[in-house]
N, C-alpha and C positions, 0 to 999 in steps of 0.2 A: 854713253859716257857721260852722259850729265849726270847719271842717278848715278855716278860714280864718283865722277868729281861733287856731288850735292854734298853737301856736310850740314847738317843742324845746325845751326846759328845758338851757339852758347844763351843766350837769354830767355830762349823758350825753353831750354832744359833746366835752367833755375827758375822759370814760373811754376813748368809741372811741378819741379822737387816742393818749389812754395807752399802750389797747390795740394799735394801730396801733406805736407806737415801742416797745416791749417785743418785738413779732416782727420789726422790724427789728433792733435791738437782739442776739436770740438767733440770727437768720440771719448778723450777723457773727462773733459768737461763734463757729458753726460754721464756716466760711469761714475764717475769721484764721489757723486750726492749719492748714488745708492749705496758704494759701498761703505760711505762713511753710517748711512744709516743700517747697512747692515752688522756693522761693526758696535754699533752703541747697543741693538737690539741683542746680539750675542753677548756685549758683555755684561748688560742688564740680567740675562737669563742665567748668565754664569754667577752670578752675584746675587739671584734670589736662591738660586738652585743652592749655592755656597749656604746661604742662611737657613733655610729645610735641612739643608746636612747637619750643622751645628746642632741645629733645636732638636732631631732624632738622635743624634750621639749622645747630647744629655740624657733624653729620654732611654736612650739603651743602656747608659751607665746604671740610671736610676732604677730601672728593671733587673740590670744583674745583678746591682746592690740587693733589693729585693729575694731576688732568688738564691744568692748567700746567704738573706737573711732566713730563710722561709724557715727552717726549723725550730730556732729563736722565736719567730715570729706567732709561728703555732701554737708553741707550749705559751708563750704569753697570752693569745685569746683562749686559749683553754683553760690555765690555769685562773681561780676566782681573784681578782683585782683584788677584792675589800678583807682579806687575808692577809695579803702582804702591808696595804697602807691603814690598818684599822685596826688592829688584834684588839680583843675583846675578851675581857674573861666570861666563863661560861654563866656566872653570877648573875651578868647584867643583860644576859642573853633577851630574859622575858622584857626589860625596861626598853632595850634597841627596838624591839618589835612594837613595844605601843610605841616609840617616837616614832617610827617609820608611820603609822597610823596614823598618827596624828598631824605628819608632815603632809603625807599626802591626801589628808581634808582639809588642809589648811590649801594645798595647792587647789584643790579644787575648788575655795572659797576664796583663793588669789583676787579672782575680777571685783568681788562684792569690797572685798578689803580697801582696793587701790581707788572704789568709785567712793567709797567712802572717807576714806581720805581726800579725794578730788572735793568732795563736798564740805568740807570745814573750813575754807575760806566764805561759804553761802551760810555758816551757821547763823550770823547772825539776824541777816535776812531772813532766813526760818520764822529767828526764835520770835522776830517782828511781829510776820503774819502769823504766826499760831498766839500772840498775844491779841491782837488785833478780832481773831476770830473767837478767842475763848472770850473777850468784851461782849462781843457778839453775839455769843452764845448764851452768856449771864443776861441780856436784856431779852434774848427770846424766852430766855427761862421766868425772868419777874412774869412777861407778857402774859405766856402761860399761866402759871399762876393767876394769874389778875381775871387773866379769864375761863379758868376752873373753878374761881370763887364767882364769879359772875354767871355762871353755868349752876352751880347747886345755890346760891340765890335765885335765882330764876324757877330752879325744881323748886324748891320751898315752897315760892308762891304757886305754882301751879296744885302740889299736893292741898294748901290750901282754899285756892278756888275751886277745886276738888272736893274738895272734905265739905265746904260750904254747900 
């Protein structure tokens, strides 16, 4: 009978309900950052997938345009361009061939031409050095002539000494 008459106290019932609510709130607080991070990651993945999709669609449109123009492109590649852009009369073909060989020679010697052009600012110094070298050479020539004269004189003296 005591068990039957015993009622649960309302304060303990409220306490257990509050404890359950606190546990549920703690679980929500634990799950919420994980859910937020998963949402951010999936949103970023969708963003980058969307960008890649746009790039692929652009490439696809370009390739489709190339395929549509495939026949025209082949014709343009097969057809020589010089006949369209540079009509030359038959009488001048010989001169064009000569001009092309000259152009090839010029292109082959282009590096030396460029070096020559680059050396133009140095010409005054080179000329000064050449002048000094020329002066030194003239001095050496004069000394050599004097030496040659001395050798010839010595030779004459030696001939006179031996002849006596």
